[in-house]
N, CA, C, O and the ligand as a Tripos MOL2 file, in Angstrom:
@<TRIPOS>MOLECULE
protein
  297   295    75     0     0
PROTEIN
NO_CHARGES

@<TRIPOS>ATOM
      1 N          53.8030   68.9650   75.9250 N.3       1 MET1
      2 CA         52.9540   70.1220   75.6480 C.3       1 MET1
      3 C          53.2470   70.6650   74.2540 C.2       1 MET1
      4 O          54.3980   70.8090   73.8410 O.2       1 MET1
      5 N          52.1840   70.9530   73.5650 N.am      2 THR2
      6 CA         52.3630   71.4590   72.2010 C.3       2 THR2
      7 C          51.5360   72.7250   72.0060 C.2       2 THR2
      8 O          50.3580   72.7810   72.3580 O.2       2 THR2
      9 N          52.1680   73.7140   71.4490 N.am      3 GLU3
     10 CA         51.4390   74.9330   71.1530 C.3       3 GLU3
     11 C          51.4150   75.1450   69.6450 C.2       3 GLU3
     12 O          52.4150   74.9270   68.9620 O.2       3 GLU3
     13 N          50.2810   75.5640   69.1420 N.am      4 THR4
     14 CA         50.1740   75.8680   67.7190 C.3       4 THR4
     15 C          49.8580   77.3470   67.5420 C.2       4 THR4
     16 O          49.2100   77.9680   68.3840 O.2       4 THR4
     17 N          50.3150   77.8750   66.4670 N.am      5 PHE5
     18 CA         50.1360   79.3020   66.2190 C.3       5 PHE5
     19 C          49.4420   79.5530   64.8780 C.2       5 PHE5
     20 O          49.8250   80.4500   64.1270 O.2       5 PHE5
     21 N          48.4500   78.7750   64.6000 N.am      6 LEU6
     22 CA         47.7450   78.9490   63.3340 C.3       6 LEU6
     23 C          47.1380   80.3460   63.2410 C.2       6 LEU6
     24 O          46.5240   80.8470   64.1830 O.2       6 LEU6
     25 N          47.3280   80.9420   62.0970 N.am      7 GLY7
     26 CA         46.7200   82.2520   61.8750 C.3       7 GLY7
     27 C          47.3280   83.3440   62.7150 C.2       7 GLY7
     28 O          46.6900   84.3640   62.9770 O.2       7 GLY7
     29 N          48.5620   83.1380   63.1420 N.am      8 ASN8
     30 CA         49.1820   84.0990   64.0360 C.3       8 ASN8
     31 C          50.3060   84.8780   63.3510 C.2       8 ASN8
     32 O          51.2440   85.3370   64.0030 O.2       8 ASN8
     33 N          50.1980   85.0200   62.0310 N.am      9 GLU9
     34 CA         51.2520   85.7270   61.3140 C.3       9 GLU9
     35 C          51.2050   87.2280   61.6190 C.2       9 GLU9
     36 O          50.1410   87.8230   61.7900 O.2       9 GLU9
     37 N          52.3760   87.7930   61.6780 N.am     10 ALA10
     38 CA         52.4660   89.2200   61.9780 C.3      10 ALA10
     39 C          51.9220   90.0420   60.8160 C.2      10 ALA10
     40 O          52.0760   89.6770   59.6500 O.2      10 ALA10
     41 N          51.3060   91.1200   61.1450 N.am     11 VAL11
     42 CA         50.8090   92.0300   60.1210 C.3      11 VAL11
     43 C          51.9860   92.8370   59.5770 C.2      11 VAL11
     44 O          52.7980   93.3720   60.3310 O.2      11 VAL11
     45 N          52.0540   92.9060   58.2670 N.am     12 VAL12
     46 CA         53.1440   93.6320   57.6520 C.3      12 VAL12
     47 C          52.7480   95.0840   57.4140 C.2      12 VAL12
     48 O          51.7080   95.3670   56.8200 O.2      12 VAL12
     49 N          53.5680   95.9750   57.8730 N.am     13 SER13
     50 CA         53.2890   97.3970   57.6710 C.3      13 SER13
     51 C          53.8670   97.8540   56.3410 C.2      13 SER13
     52 O          54.8360   97.2670   55.8600 O.2      13 SER13
     53 N          53.2970   98.8830   55.7420 N.am     14 PRO14
     54 CA         53.7830   99.3810   54.4460 C.3      14 PRO14
     55 C          55.2500   99.7820   54.4840 C.2      14 PRO14
     56 O          55.9280   99.7710   53.4570 O.2      14 PRO14
     57 N          55.7350  100.1330   55.6550 N.am     15 ASP15
     58 CA         57.1290  100.5480   55.7570 C.3      15 ASP15
     59 C          58.0820   99.4390   55.3620 C.2      15 ASP15
     60 O          59.1940   99.6990   54.9020 O.2      15 ASP15
     61 N          57.6500   98.2100   55.5400 N.am     16 GLU16
     62 CA         58.5430   97.0980   55.2630 C.3      16 GLU16
     63 C          58.6900   96.8310   53.7810 C.2      16 GLU16
     64 O          59.4810   95.9750   53.3840 O.2      16 GLU16
     65 N          57.9460   97.5440   52.9550 N.am     17 ILE17
     66 CA         58.0630   97.3630   51.5140 C.3      17 ILE17
     67 C          59.4690   97.7430   51.0430 C.2      17 ILE17
     68 O          59.9690   97.1960   50.0600 O.2      17 ILE17
     69 N          60.0830   98.6570   51.7310 N.am     18 VAL18
     70 CA         61.3950   99.1130   51.3150 C.3      18 VAL18
     71 C          62.5160   98.3110   51.9790 C.2      18 VAL18
     72 O          63.6840   98.6960   51.9320 O.2      18 VAL18
     73 N          62.1460   97.2130   52.5860 N.am     19 ASP19
     74 CA         63.1790   96.3710   53.1800 C.3      19 ASP19
     75 C          64.1770   95.9500   52.1080 C.2      19 ASP19
     76 O          63.7890   95.5550   51.0090 O.2      19 ASP19
     77 N          65.4400   96.0340   52.4280 N.am     20 ARG20
     78 CA         66.4600   95.8410   51.3990 C.3      20 ARG20
     79 C          66.8170   94.3910   51.1450 C.2      20 ARG20
     80 O          67.4500   94.0960   50.1310 O.2      20 ARG20
     81 N          66.4430   93.4830   52.0140 N.am     21 ARG21
     82 CA         66.8640   92.0970   51.8480 C.3      21 ARG21
     83 C          65.7850   91.2220   51.2440 C.2      21 ARG21
     84 O          65.9770   90.5960   50.2020 O.2      21 ARG21
     85 N          64.6550   91.1920   51.9140 N.am     22 LYS22
     86 CA         63.6300   90.2730   51.4470 C.3      22 LYS22
     87 C          62.6790   90.9760   50.4970 C.2      22 LYS22
     88 O          62.5660   92.2020   50.5170 O.2      22 LYS22
     89 N          61.9970   90.2030   49.6640 N.am     23 PRO23
     90 CA         61.0470   90.8140   48.7340 C.3      23 PRO23
     91 C          59.9680   91.5700   49.4860 C.2      23 PRO23
     92 O          59.5700   91.1670   50.5790 O.2      23 PRO23
     93 N          59.4970   92.6520   48.9130 N.am     24 PRO24
     94 CA         58.4530   93.4390   49.5690 C.3      24 PRO24
     95 C          57.1130   92.7320   49.5330 C.2      24 PRO24
     96 O          56.9280   91.7450   48.8200 O.2      24 PRO24
     97 N          56.2010   93.2440   50.2990 N.am     25 ILE25
     98 CA         54.8500   92.6870   50.3510 C.3      25 ILE25
     99 C          53.9170   93.5850   49.5420 C.2      25 ILE25
    100 O          53.9370   94.8070   49.6850 O.2      25 ILE25
    101 N          53.1160   92.9760   48.7080 N.am     26 CYS26
    102 CA         52.1650   93.7620   47.9220 C.3      26 CYS26
    103 C          51.1740   94.4380   48.8610 C.2      26 CYS26
    104 O          50.5430   93.7700   49.6810 O.2      26 CYS26
    105 N          51.0320   95.7550   48.7500 N.am     27 PRO27
    106 CA         50.1180   96.4740   49.6370 C.3      27 PRO27
    107 C          48.6580   96.1510   49.3650 C.2      27 PRO27
    108 O          47.7900   96.4310   50.1920 O.2      27 PRO27
    109 N          48.3870   95.5670   48.2170 N.am     28 HIS28
    110 CA         47.0040   95.2640   47.8720 C.3      28 HIS28
    111 C          46.6140   93.8470   48.2920 C.2      28 HIS28
    112 O          45.5240   93.6150   48.8140 O.2      28 HIS28
    113 N          47.5260   92.9090   48.0520 N.am     29 CYS29
    114 CA         47.2070   91.5010   48.3000 C.3      29 CYS29
    115 C          47.8570   90.9770   49.5780 C.2      29 CYS29
    116 O          47.4860   89.9150   50.0780 O.2      29 CYS29
    117 N          48.8200   91.7200   50.1000 N.am     30 LEU30
    118 CA         49.5390   91.2980   51.2910 C.3      30 LEU30
    119 C          50.2350   89.9590   51.0930 C.2      30 LEU30
    120 O          50.3270   89.1470   52.0140 O.2      30 LEU30
    121 N          50.7190   89.7460   49.8810 N.am     31 VAL31
    122 CA         51.5190   88.5500   49.6130 C.3      31 VAL31
    123 C          52.9140   88.9990   49.1900 C.2      31 VAL31
    124 O          53.1130   90.1380   48.7680 O.2      31 VAL31
    125 N          53.8600   88.1000   49.3080 N.am     32 GLN32
    126 CA         55.2240   88.4360   48.9490 C.3      32 GLN32
    127 C          55.3470   88.5950   47.4390 C.2      32 GLN32
    128 O          54.8470   87.7750   46.6690 O.2      32 GLN32
    129 N          56.0210   89.6660   47.0320 N.am     33 MET33
    130 CA         56.1590   89.9320   45.6090 C.3      33 MET33
    131 C          57.3420   89.1600   45.0430 C.2      33 MET33
    132 O          58.2130   88.7000   45.7820 O.2      33 MET33
    133 N          57.3560   89.0270   43.7350 N.am     34 TRP34
    134 CA         58.3960   88.2770   43.0490 C.3      34 TRP34
    135 C          59.4670   89.2200   42.5290 C.2      34 TRP34
    136 O          59.1880   90.3200   42.0520 O.2      34 TRP34
    137 N          60.6910   88.7530   42.6370 N.am     35 LEU35
    138 CA         61.7980   89.5120   42.0770 C.3      35 LEU35
    139 C          61.8590   89.2510   40.5780 C.2      35 LEU35
    140 O          62.0380   88.1120   40.1480 O.2      35 LEU35
    141 N          61.7090   90.3080   39.7840 N.am     36 THR36
    142 CA         61.6800   90.1220   38.3370 C.3      36 THR36
    143 C          62.9760   90.5690   37.6750 C.2      36 THR36
    144 O          63.3400   90.0890   36.6020 O.2      36 THR36
    145 N          63.6550   91.4860   38.3250 N.am     37 GLU37
    146 CA         64.8990   91.9610   37.7150 C.3      37 GLU37
    147 C          65.8490   92.4570   38.7900 C.2      37 GLU37
    148 O          65.4420   93.0830   39.7690 O.2      37 GLU37
    149 N          67.1020   92.1670   38.5860 N.am     38 PHE38
    150 CA         68.1060   92.6120   39.5390 C.3      38 PHE38
    151 C          69.2680   93.2270   38.7600 C.2      38 PHE38
    152 O          69.8500   92.5870   37.8840 O.2      38 PHE38
    153 N          69.5890   94.4550   39.0860 N.am     39 THR39
    154 CA         70.6670   95.1350   38.3870 C.3      39 THR39
    155 C          71.6620   95.6760   39.3960 C.2      39 THR39
    156 O          71.2870   96.2810   40.4000 O.2      39 THR39
    157 N          72.9090   95.4540   39.1190 N.am     40 ARG40
    158 CA         73.9390   95.9740   40.0110 C.3      40 ARG40
    159 C          74.8470   96.8930   39.2150 C.2      40 ARG40
    160 O          75.3480   96.5240   38.1530 O.2      40 ARG40
    161 N          75.0510   98.0830   39.7330 N.am     41 LYS41
    162 CA         75.8870   99.0490   39.0490 C.3      41 LYS41
    163 C          77.0170   99.4910   39.9660 C.2      41 LYS41
    164 O          76.8230   99.7820   41.1460 O.2      41 LYS41
    165 N          78.1790   99.5270   39.3880 N.am     42 GLU42
    166 CA         79.3190  100.0460   40.1430 C.3      42 GLU42
    167 C          79.5700  101.4790   39.7010 C.2      42 GLU42
    168 O          79.7260  101.7610   38.5130 O.2      42 GLU42
    169 N          79.6040  102.3630   40.6640 N.am     43 THR43
    170 CA         79.8500  103.7630   40.3350 C.3      43 THR43
    171 C          81.0170  104.2790   41.1770 C.2      43 THR43
    172 O          81.5370  103.5800   42.0470 O.2      43 THR43
    173 N          81.4060  105.4980   40.8990 N.am     44 ASP44
    174 CA         82.4820  106.1080   41.6700 C.3      44 ASP44
    175 C          82.0920  106.3120   43.1290 C.2      44 ASP44
    176 O          82.9460  106.4760   44.0000 O.2      44 ASP44
    177 N          80.8110  106.3000   43.3700 N.am     45 HIS45
    178 CA         80.3250  106.5790   44.7260 C.3      45 HIS45
    179 C          79.9160  105.3120   45.4570 C.2      45 HIS45
    180 O          79.2930  105.3650   46.5180 O.2      45 HIS45
    181 N          80.2760  104.1690   44.8750 N.am     46 GLY46
    182 CA         79.9020  102.9090   45.5040 C.3      46 GLY46
    183 C          79.0410  102.0890   44.5640 C.2      46 GLY46
    184 O          78.8920  102.4190   43.3870 O.2      46 GLY46
    185 N          78.4880  101.0380   45.0890 N.am     47 SER47
    186 CA         77.6680  100.1730   44.2500 C.3      47 SER47
    187 C          76.1910  100.4510   44.4960 C.2      47 SER47
    188 O          75.7860  100.8810   45.5760 O.2      47 SER47
    189 N          75.4070  100.1930   43.4660 N.am     48 ARG48
    190 CA         73.9590  100.3440   43.5950 C.3      48 ARG48
    191 C          73.3140   99.0590   43.1430 C.2      48 ARG48
    192 O          73.6790   98.4770   42.1210 O.2      48 ARG48
    193 N          72.3600   98.6340   43.9150 N.am     49 GLU49
    194 CA         71.6070   97.4400   43.5550 C.3      49 GLU49
    195 C          70.1490   97.8360   43.3600 C.2      49 GLU49
    196 O          69.4910   98.3400   44.2710 O.2      49 GLU49
    197 N          69.6780   97.5990   42.1700 N.am     50 ILE50
    198 CA         68.2940   97.9620   41.8450 C.3      50 ILE50
    199 C          67.5030   96.6780   41.6310 C.2      50 ILE50
    200 O          67.8450   95.8450   40.7920 O.2      50 ILE50
    201 N          66.4530   96.5440   42.4010 N.am     51 ARG51
    202 CA         65.6190   95.3600   42.2920 C.3      51 ARG51
    203 C          64.2100   95.7610   41.8450 C.2      51 ARG51
    204 O          63.6170   96.7210   42.3370 O.2      51 ARG51
    205 N          63.7160   94.9920   40.9060 N.am     52 GLU52
    206 CA         62.3410   95.2150   40.4480 C.3      52 GLU52
    207 C          61.4870   94.0550   40.9270 C.2      52 GLU52
    208 O          61.8690   92.8900   40.8110 O.2      52 GLU52
    209 N          60.3340   94.3920   41.4620 N.am     53 TYR53
    210 CA         59.4330   93.3640   41.9620 C.3      53 TYR53
    211 C          58.0710   93.4870   41.3040 C.2      53 TYR53
    212 O          57.6650   94.5550   40.8480 O.2      53 TYR53
    213 N          57.3770   92.3530   41.2720 N.am     54 GLU54
    214 CA         56.0250   92.3630   40.7240 C.3      54 GLU54
    215 C          55.1460   91.4090   41.5080 C.2      54 GLU54
    216 O          55.5660   90.3120   41.8750 O.2      54 GLU54
    217 N          53.9360   91.8380   41.7540 N.am     55 CYS55
    218 CA         52.9660   90.9680   42.4180 C.3      55 CYS55
    219 C          52.3100   90.0830   41.3550 C.2      55 CYS55
    220 O          51.7620   90.5720   40.3670 O.2      55 CYS55
    221 N          52.3810   88.7820   41.5820 N.am     56 LYS56
    222 CA         51.8240   87.8610   40.6030 C.3      56 LYS56
    223 C          50.3010   87.8580   40.6200 C.2      56 LYS56
    224 O          49.6610   87.3710   39.6880 O.2      56 LYS56
    225 N          49.7370   88.3970   41.6690 N.am     57 GLN57
    226 CA         48.2790   88.3490   41.7780 C.3      57 GLN57
    227 C          47.6040   89.5410   41.1210 C.2      57 GLN57
    228 O          46.6080   89.3810   40.4170 O.2      57 GLN57
    229 N          48.1420   90.7410   41.3470 N.am     58 CYS58
    230 CA         47.4490   91.9210   40.8170 C.3      58 CYS58
    231 C          48.3280   92.7120   39.8440 C.2      58 CYS58
    232 O          47.8610   93.6680   39.2240 O.2      58 CYS58
    233 N          49.6020   92.3150   39.7080 N.am     59 GLY59
    234 CA         50.4570   92.9860   38.7540 C.3      59 GLY59
    235 C          51.1080   94.2520   39.2780 C.2      59 GLY59
    236 O          51.7750   94.9640   38.5280 O.2      59 GLY59
    237 N          50.9230   94.5340   40.5410 N.am     60 PHE60
    238 CA         51.5220   95.7170   41.1430 C.3      60 PHE60
    239 C          53.0450   95.6080   41.0680 C.2      60 PHE60
    240 O          53.6220   94.5810   41.4240 O.2      60 PHE60
    241 N          53.6820   96.6730   40.6020 N.am     61 ALA61
    242 CA         55.1300   96.6540   40.4420 C.3      61 ALA61
    243 C          55.7740   97.6130   41.4250 C.2      61 ALA61
    244 O          55.2250   98.6640   41.7540 O.2      61 ALA61
    245 N          56.9470   97.2250   41.8810 N.am     62 ALA62
    246 CA         57.6940   98.0760   42.7980 C.3      62 ALA62
    247 C          59.1720   97.8470   42.5620 C.2      62 ALA62
    248 O          59.5870   96.7970   42.0730 O.2      62 ALA62
    249 N          59.9450   98.8310   42.9120 N.am     63 SER63
    250 CA         61.3860   98.6750   42.7870 C.3      63 SER63
    251 C          62.0550   99.2370   44.0300 C.2      63 SER63
    252 O          61.5270  100.1250   44.6990 O.2      63 SER63
    253 N          63.2100   98.7040   44.3150 N.am     64 SER64
    254 CA         63.9550   99.2150   45.4470 C.3      64 SER64
    255 C          65.4070   99.4030   45.0270 C.2      64 SER64
    256 O          65.9490   98.6230   44.2430 O.2      64 SER64
    257 N          66.0050  100.4180   45.5440 N.am     65 GLU65
    258 CA         67.4010  100.6970   45.2010 C.3      65 GLU65
    259 C          68.2100  100.7540   46.4900 C.2      65 GLU65
    260 O          67.8690  101.4620   47.4370 O.2      65 GLU65
    261 N          69.2790   99.9950   46.4890 N.am     66 VAL66
    262 CA         70.1320   99.9610   47.6730 C.3      66 VAL66
    263 C          71.5150  100.4290   47.2700 C.2      66 VAL66
    264 O          72.1210   99.9000   46.3380 O.2      66 VAL66
    265 N          71.9940  101.4040   47.9680 N.am     67 ARG67
    266 CA         73.3310  101.9210   47.6940 C.3      67 ARG67
    267 C          74.3140  101.3780   48.7140 C.2      67 ARG67
    268 O          74.1650  101.5780   49.9190 O.2      67 ARG67
    269 N          75.3060  100.6990   48.2120 N.am     68 GLY68
    270 CA         76.3230  100.1840   49.1140 C.3      68 GLY68
    271 C          77.2930  101.3000   49.4790 C.2      68 GLY68
    272 O          77.4740  102.2540   48.7230 O.2      68 GLY68
    273 N          77.9090  101.1680   50.6390 N.am     69 PRO69
    274 CA         78.8690  102.1920   51.0710 C.3      69 PRO69
    275 C          80.1130  102.1840   50.1960 C.2      69 PRO69
    276 O          80.4950  101.1540   49.6390 O.2      69 PRO69
    277 N          80.7190  103.3190   50.0890 N.am     70 LEU70
    278 CA         81.9040  103.4520   49.2550 C.3      70 LEU70
    279 C          83.0340  102.5830   49.8000 C.2      70 LEU70
    280 O          83.3580  102.6120   50.9870 O.2      70 LEU70
    281 N          83.6160  101.8160   48.8920 N.am     71 GLY71
    282 CA         84.7580  101.0090   49.2790 C.3      71 GLY71
    283 C          84.3810   99.7280   50.0130 C.2      71 GLY71
    284 O          85.2610   99.0570   50.5540 O.2      71 GLY71
    285 N          83.1260   99.3750   50.0480 N.am     72 ALA72
    286 CA         82.7240   98.1660   50.7520 C.3      72 ALA72
    287 C          83.1230   96.9170   49.9690 C.2      72 ALA72
    288 O          83.1940   96.9360   48.7400 O.2      72 ALA72
    289 N          83.3750   95.8680   50.6770 N.am     73 GLY73
    290 CA         83.6720   94.5980   50.0400 C.3      73 GLY73
    291 C          85.0690   94.4750   49.4860 C.2      73 GLY73
    292 O          85.3480   93.5600   48.7110 O.2      73 GLY73
    293 N          85.9340   95.3560   49.8560 N.am     74 HIS74
    294 CA         87.3020   95.2830   49.3440 C.3      74 HIS74
    295 C          88.0790   94.2140   50.0890 C.2      74 HIS74
    296 O          89.2570   93.9950   49.8050 O.2      74 HIS74
    297 ZN         49.0720   92.3080   44.5770 Zn       75 ZN75
@<TRIPOS>BOND
     1     1     2 1
     2     2     3 1
     3     3     4 2
     4     3     5 am
     5     5     6 1
     6     6     7 1
     7     7     8 2
     8     7     9 am
     9     9    10 1
    10    10    11 1
    11    11    12 2
    12    11    13 am
    13    13    14 1
    14    14    15 1
    15    15    16 2
    16    15    17 am
    17    17    18 1
    18    18    19 1
    19    19    20 2
    20    19    21 am
    21    21    22 1
    22    22    23 1
    23    23    24 2
    24    23    25 am
    25    25    26 1
    26    26    27 1
    27    27    28 2
    28    27    29 am
    29    29    30 1
    30    30    31 1
    31    31    32 2
    32    31    33 am
    33    33    34 1
    34    34    35 1
    35    35    36 2
    36    35    37 am
    37    37    38 1
    38    38    39 1
    39    39    40 2
    40    39    41 am
    41    41    42 1
    42    42    43 1
    43    43    44 2
    44    43    45 am
    45    45    46 1
    46    46    47 1
    47    47    48 2
    48    47    49 am
    49    49    50 1
    50    50    51 1
    51    51    52 2
    52    51    53 am
    53    53    54 1
    54    54    55 1
    55    55    56 2
    56    55    57 am
    57    57    58 1
    58    58    59 1
    59    59    60 2
    60    59    61 am
    61    61    62 1
    62    62    63 1
    63    63    64 2
    64    63    65 am
    65    65    66 1
    66    66    67 1
    67    67    68 2
    68    67    69 am
    69    69    70 1
    70    70    71 1
    71    71    72 2
    72    71    73 am
    73    73    74 1
    74    74    75 1
    75    75    76 2
    76    75    77 am
    77    77    78 1
    78    78    79 1
    79    79    80 2
    80    79    81 am
    81    81    82 1
    82    82    83 1
    83    83    84 2
    84    83    85 am
    85    85    86 1
    86    86    87 1
    87    87    88 2
    88    87    89 am
    89    89    90 1
    90    90    91 1
    91    91    92 2
    92    91    93 am
    93    93    94 1
    94    94    95 1
    95    95    96 2
    96    95    97 am
    97    97    98 1
    98    98    99 1
    99    99   100 2
   100    99   101 am
   101   101   102 1
   102   102   103 1
   103   103   104 2
   104   103   105 am
   105   105   106 1
   106   106   107 1
   107   107   108 2
   108   107   109 am
   109   109   110 1
   110   110   111 1
   111   111   112 2
   112   111   113 am
   113   113   114 1
   114   114   115 1
   115   115   116 2
   116   115   117 am
   117   117   118 1
   118   118   119 1
   119   119   120 2
   120   119   121 am
   121   121   122 1
   122   122   123 1
   123   123   124 2
   124   123   125 am
   125   125   126 1
   126   126   127 1
   127   127   128 2
   128   127   129 am
   129   129   130 1
   130   130   131 1
   131   131   132 2
   132   131   133 am
   133   133   134 1
   134   134   135 1
   135   135   136 2
   136   135   137 am
   137   137   138 1
   138   138   139 1
   139   139   140 2
   140   139   141 am
   141   141   142 1
   142   142   143 1
   143   143   144 2
   144   143   145 am
   145   145   146 1
   146   146   147 1
   147   147   148 2
   148   147   149 am
   149   149   150 1
   150   150   151 1
   151   151   152 2
   152   151   153 am
   153   153   154 1
   154   154   155 1
   155   155   156 2
   156   155   157 am
   157   157   158 1
   158   158   159 1
   159   159   160 2
   160   159   161 am
   161   161   162 1
   162   162   163 1
   163   163   164 2
   164   163   165 am
   165   165   166 1
   166   166   167 1
   167   167   168 2
   168   167   169 am
   169   169   170 1
   170   170   171 1
   171   171   172 2
   172   171   173 am
   173   173   174 1
   174   174   175 1
   175   175   176 2
   176   175   177 am
   177   177   178 1
   178   178   179 1
   179   179   180 2
   180   179   181 am
   181   181   182 1
   182   182   183 1
   183   183   184 2
   184   183   185 am
   185   185   186 1
   186   186   187 1
   187   187   188 2
   188   187   189 am
   189   189   190 1
   190   190   191 1
   191   191   192 2
   192   191   193 am
   193   193   194 1
   194   194   195 1
   195   195   196 2
   196   195   197 am
   197   197   198 1
   198   198   199 1
   199   199   200 2
   200   199   201 am
   201   201   202 1
   202   202   203 1
   203   203   204 2
   204   203   205 am
   205   205   206 1
   206   206   207 1
   207   207   208 2
   208   207   209 am
   209   209   210 1
   210   210   211 1
   211   211   212 2
   212   211   213 am
   213   213   214 1
   214   214   215 1
   215   215   216 2
   216   215   217 am
   217   217   218 1
   218   218   219 1
   219   219   220 2
   220   219   221 am
   221   221   222 1
   222   222   223 1
   223   223   224 2
   224   223   225 am
   225   225   226 1
   226   226   227 1
   227   227   228 2
   228   227   229 am
   229   229   230 1
   230   230   231 1
   231   231   232 2
   232   231   233 am
   233   233   234 1
   234   234   235 1
   235   235   236 2
   236   235   237 am
   237   237   238 1
   238   238   239 1
   239   239   240 2
   240   239   241 am
   241   241   242 1
   242   242   243 1
   243   243   244 2
   244   243   245 am
   245   245   246 1
   246   246   247 1
   247   247   248 2
   248   247   249 am
   249   249   250 1
   250   250   251 1
   251   251   252 2
   252   251   253 am
   253   253   254 1
   254   254   255 1
   255   255   256 2
   256   255   257 am
   257   257   258 1
   258   258   259 1
   259   259   260 2
   260   259   261 am
   261   261   262 1
   262   262   263 1
   263   263   264 2
   264   263   265 am
   265   265   266 1
   266   266   267 1
   267   267   268 2
   268   267   269 am
   269   269   270 1
   270   270   271 1
   271   271   272 2
   272   271   273 am
   273   273   274 1
   274   274   275 1
   275   275   276 2
   276   275   277 am
   277   277   278 1
   278   278   279 1
   279   279   280 2
   280   279   281 am
   281   281   282 1
   282   282   283 1
   283   283   284 2
   284   283   285 am
   285   285   286 1
   286   286   287 1
   287   287   288 2
   288   287   289 am
   289   289   290 1
   290   290   291 1
   291   291   292 2
   292   291   293 am
   293   293   294 1
   294   294   295 1
   295   295   296 2
@<TRIPOS>SUBSTRUCTURE
     1 MET1         2 RESIDUE 1 A MET
     2 THR2         6 RESIDUE 1 A THR
     3 GLU3        10 RESIDUE 1 A GLU
     4 THR4        14 RESIDUE 1 A THR
     5 PHE5        18 RESIDUE 1 A PHE
     6 LEU6        22 RESIDUE 1 A LEU
     7 GLY7        26 RESIDUE 1 A GLY
     8 ASN8        30 RESIDUE 1 A ASN
     9 GLU9        34 RESIDUE 1 A GLU
    10 ALA10       38 RESIDUE 1 A ALA
    11 VAL11       42 RESIDUE 1 A VAL
    12 VAL12       46 RESIDUE 1 A VAL
    13 SER13       50 RESIDUE 1 A SER
    14 PRO14       54 RESIDUE 1 A PRO
    15 ASP15       58 RESIDUE 1 A ASP
    16 GLU16       62 RESIDUE 1 A GLU
    17 ILE17       66 RESIDUE 1 A ILE
    18 VAL18       70 RESIDUE 1 A VAL
    19 ASP19       74 RESIDUE 1 A ASP
    20 ARG20       78 RESIDUE 1 A ARG
    21 ARG21       82 RESIDUE 1 A ARG
    22 LYS22       86 RESIDUE 1 A LYS
    23 PRO23       90 RESIDUE 1 A PRO
    24 PRO24       94 RESIDUE 1 A PRO
    25 ILE25       98 RESIDUE 1 A ILE
    26 CYS26      102 RESIDUE 1 A CYS
    27 PRO27      106 RESIDUE 1 A PRO
    28 HIS28      110 RESIDUE 1 A HIS
    29 CYS29      114 RESIDUE 1 A CYS
    30 LEU30      118 RESIDUE 1 A LEU
    31 VAL31      122 RESIDUE 1 A VAL
    32 GLN32      126 RESIDUE 1 A GLN
    33 MET33      130 RESIDUE 1 A MET
    34 TRP34      134 RESIDUE 1 A TRP
    35 LEU35      138 RESIDUE 1 A LEU
    36 THR36      142 RESIDUE 1 A THR
    37 GLU37      146 RESIDUE 1 A GLU
    38 PHE38      150 RESIDUE 1 A PHE
    39 THR39      154 RESIDUE 1 A THR
    40 ARG40      158 RESIDUE 1 A ARG
    41 LYS41      162 RESIDUE 1 A LYS
    42 GLU42      166 RESIDUE 1 A GLU
    43 THR43      170 RESIDUE 1 A THR
    44 ASP44      174 RESIDUE 1 A ASP
    45 HIS45      178 RESIDUE 1 A HIS
    46 GLY46      182 RESIDUE 1 A GLY
    47 SER47      186 RESIDUE 1 A SER
    48 ARG48      190 RESIDUE 1 A ARG
    49 GLU49      194 RESIDUE 1 A GLU
    50 ILE50      198 RESIDUE 1 A ILE
    51 ARG51      202 RESIDUE 1 A ARG
    52 GLU52      206 RESIDUE 1 A GLU
    53 TYR53      210 RESIDUE 1 A TYR
    54 GLU54      214 RESIDUE 1 A GLU
    55 CYS55      218 RESIDUE 1 A CYS
    56 LYS56      222 RESIDUE 1 A LYS
    57 GLN57      226 RESIDUE 1 A GLN
    58 CYS58      230 RESIDUE 1 A CYS
    59 GLY59      234 RESIDUE 1 A GLY
    60 PHE60      238 RESIDUE 1 A PHE
    61 ALA61      242 RESIDUE 1 A ALA
    62 ALA62      246 RESIDUE 1 A ALA
    63 SER63      250 RESIDUE 1 A SER
    64 SER64      254 RESIDUE 1 A SER
    65 GLU65      258 RESIDUE 1 A GLU
    66 VAL66      262 RESIDUE 1 A VAL
    67 ARG67      266 RESIDUE 1 A ARG
    68 GLY68      270 RESIDUE 1 A GLY
    69 PRO69      274 RESIDUE 1 A PRO
    70 LEU70      278 RESIDUE 1 A LEU
    71 GLY71      282 RESIDUE 1 A GLY
    72 ALA72      286 RESIDUE 1 A ALA
    73 GLY73      290 RESIDUE 1 A GLY
    74 HIS74      294 RESIDUE 1 A HIS
    75 ZN75       297 GROUP 0 **** ****
């Protein structure tokens, strides 16, 4: 027995744009955006990771910032 799931992709909600791991989805084209820049900063309050994304189709830009917990990764 074989089952196929063509066209059965889950709809992505706008909330998932701020997902910290995978690239966000362009709200206009609903395609995965490209990571264009990644910056990591170490501060007294922990680390910060700033990611810049861009949609290759419409040029929509987005960025996400993730703050790591203080003292993590020691
Ligand atoms: Zn787009």
